[in-house]
N, C-alpha and C positions, 0 to 999 in steps of 0.2 A: 447501576449507577449511570450507564452511559446512554442506554437505550430509551427508558423510562421517562425521565426527565422531559428532554424534548417531546416526547411523544403526548404525554399526558396535558403538557402546556398547551401544544397545538391542538389537542381534542378540547381542553377547556370549555370555549365558547359553547361548545355544542352538548355540553353533559350538566347533568342534574345529579347525577351517580355513575359511579363506575365499577363495575365488578372484576377483582383478579382474575378469574378464570372459571373453569367447571370443573368440579370435583378434586379442588386443589389438596384435599388432606391424602388424596393417591400420589401426589408429586411431592408435595413439601411438608415439612412440620410446623408447628405452630410459630416457630422462632423465623422460619425461613418467610412465612406468610405475614408476619407482623413488620419485617424489614421491608418486603414491598410495599406495604400500607405505608410505612414511614416513608421511604423514597418518594412515593406519588405524593403524599402530603407535603413533605420538606420542598417539594420542586414548586407546588403551587405557591407555598408562602415566600420561597425566594424569589418567585416571579412577580410577586405582589397579588397575586390572585385570591378571589375568593374562595374558600374552602367548597369541596362538593364531598357527598357522600362516597364512602369507598366500602363495598361489600365483597364479601365471596361466596360461591356455591359450594356447600357441605353436603356429605352425607351423612346422616345421623346413625347410631346402630338401633337396636330394638329398645333399648333404654332411654333412648333420648340424647345420650351424650356426644357431644360435639367438640372437635378442637377448635374452639373459637379464640382468634388471636385477639389480643388485650387491647390493641387500638383501632378494630374493625367498626363499622356504624350500623351495619345490617348483615345478616345470614341470609342466601337464598337456599331454602332447605329441600333436600329431597330426602325421602324417606327410605329407610333400609332396604326394601326388598327393590329388585332390578325392576326398572319402569316398564318389562315388557310382562311382568308378572303382575297379575290382579291380585290384591288382597282384600280381606273383610273390612269395611269403613270402620266399625268399633275397635279394631287392631290398629289402624293407620291413626286414627284420632287419637287413641290414647298415647301412641308415640309422638305425635305433635304435642299432646298437652305436656309429655315428660320433657322434651325438646325445649319448650317454652319456660317451664318452671325453672330450668337451668342455665339458660342462654340470658345474659346480661344484655344483649341487644334486640332489636326487632328482627322479627323472623317473618322473611315472606317465604310462602309454603310455594315452592316452584317446580315442583315433580314428584308425582305418586305413582301414575299410571300414562303410559306413552299415548294409548287410545283415547285421547281426552274427550271424543266425541261421543263415545259410546254411552247408554243410558246408566250402565252401571259405574262408570267413572264420573259422570254428572251426578250420582246418588251422593257418592263421596266428597265431590266437592261441596254439594249442599251441606253434609255434614259437616265438613272442616270450616264451613262459613260461618257455623254457629258456635266455634270455640274463640274464647277470648283470649285476645294477643295475637290473632294472626292477621297479617298487614297485606296480604296478599293471597290470590287463589291459584292453584295450578291446571284451571282450566276452565271452561264454561260451566255455567250451572244449569 
């Protein structure tokens, strides 16, 4: 209530969107994330500023489940594996499809494999690009 309003008001001219943070479900529950989103959006409203998109980076489980805050505009998705551990493309793509089917907001796939320049990582990204409903790819094709 004290830090966020002046910070997001000051940043507003430079933003089209803002993310609450990385892997938020490891440090906050859904209600806490929703409160942060409300504080941010209300600060802009109170200052008479145009709304911006507010998202959150979350890691799904193998079934594509995510603790999606009810007032969020988008999810930056990390698949369930640790990004240092490569996984089969079909496995990752099935997990992403499950997450998209369960998530009421756009999903930006932002993290699958940390070594994104490797040929096998690029092959996974090409497969992810074929999934309907993906708004962002986690690396180069």
